[in-house]
Structure formats: C-alpha cells, structure tokens
N, C-alpha and C positions, 0 to 999 in steps of 0.2 A: 504494500500500500504506500503510494507516494503522497507526501504532504506538501500541498501548495500553500505557502504561508500567506498569500494574498487574501484568501478566503477568511481564515481566522483573524487576520489583522483588520479586515473590513468589519468583521463582527464586533471586535473590540472597539473600533472607532464608532460604530453605530450605537452600541449600548452606552458608551460614554457620552456621545452626542445627545442621547435621550435622557441624560442625567441619572442613569441607573448605575449600580455598582459593577464596574468592569472587572474587579477582582473576583466577584461571585461567578461571573461568566467564565473567566479564565480557569477557575477551579473546576467548574462543570465541564469545560472542554477537555481539561487534562484527565479527569476521571473517565469521561466518555471515551477518549482516545486511548489512554494507556491501560485502563482497567477493564473497560467494557468492549474494547476492540472496534469501536465506531470510528469512522473517518471524520476527523475534525476539519477536513478540507472540503466537506460537502455542505453547501448552504442549508439543505433541508435538515441535516443533523443539528446544525446550530440553531435553526428556527425552532425545532422541537425542544432543545435545551432551554432556550429563552422562554418558551411557553411553560415548561415545567417549573421555571423560576417564578412564574406568576405574571409574566409580562405578555403584552399583546403581540402575538405572532405577526399580525398584519402591520401594526405600527413599526415593529422592529424590521420587518422585511422591506418596508418602504424606506426607512432610514438606511438600511443596508444597501439597497440597490441605488440609492441616490449618491452614494460615495463612488467617486470615479477612480480609475486606475492611477491617474495623475496624483490625486490626493493621497492614495496609498503609498506611491513612490516618494512623495514629499515627506510623508510620515516616517518612512524607513530612513530617508536621508537625515532627518532631524534626530531620529533615534541613534543613528550611527555617530552623528556629531556629539550627542550627549555621552555616548559610550567612550569616544576618544577623549572628551574633556574629563571624564571620570578616571581615565587611565585603564579602562576595562580592556581585557584581552580576548573577550568572547562572551558568550552567554551561558548561564545567567551572570549578570553583573549587578551589583547592588551598591547604592550610595545612600548617605544620610545627610540631610541638610536641615537647617533651622532658620526661619525668617530669611534674612538677606545673606546669610553666611554661605560660603562656597560648599558645594556638596562634596563630602569626603567618601572615598571608597570604603566598603565594608568587605573584609576578607572572610568570606563565608565558607570557603572550601574546606578549611580545617575543622569545621563544626558539623560536617555531614554525619548523621547518625548520633549526634551528641546534642540533643535538643535543649537540655537544661543548661549546658555550657553556652550554647548559642544565645539563649535568653539572657543569661548573665552578661555576656559580651555586649549585647544590644543595650541592656540597661546601663552598663558602664559608658558606652558610647553616647547614649542619649543624655545622661547626666553631665558628662564632660562637655557636650555640645551646648547644653542649656546654661551651664554655669559660666561658660566663657562668652556668652552672648551679652 
C-alpha cells in the first residue's frame, strides 16, 4: 500500500480550517492506518474518520476539496522551512516555544518507550522556558 501524503495533508488542512482539533484527526488517521490497516491516503477513509469524530462529512468534504494542490505544496514548503529553522533532520521533529521566544528543538528520540522520563523532560523544558520569559 503506497501512501500519498497529499491526501492526509489536505485532510489536516481542512479540519484545521474548520477550527476543529487537527491532532484528534491525526491520531485517528494513525490508528486507522497503522493498527487497522486502512489506507490513510484514500479520501473516503478520512471522511469516515471525521464522521466518527462527530463532524459533518459533507462540511468536511467541501473544505477538503476546496484546498488546491498549490496550497498543499505551499504548506509543505512552509513546513520544510520550519523544520530547517528548528534544526530538524527529519520527521518527526519537535520544538517548544513560549510567547515570542524562539522555538527550541526537543530531543525526543532518546525517550522512545520511556514515557515517564519523557514527561519529566517536557516538564523541565516547559518550566525553564517559562521562567526565562
């Protein structure tokens, strides 16, 4: 199964444009794709996920189809610029920023499988970011 990233990116852009929680959709797409074997590159799969989230399939599909390929490519270019500015070497890349402070990279790789240590690391980073503001 090949994954065309344009389709899920358009879905994320559409749900965000509709002021709905895009992270909720991202999680639903990942579960559908990686755990349930559904293809997250098929619009109908995404429309069904959005409907299961309690959102109107019709409203979402209208927003989805209104997004042009040019908008998606611009979004990808902007994301790549943010990744370079963060110093990210690939995906996933994470950063943390507060108010007008520069976004600082988060070194998440060493915490895979160590959730409680990751939480402590994030708390430490948040506290140090807030106290230096």
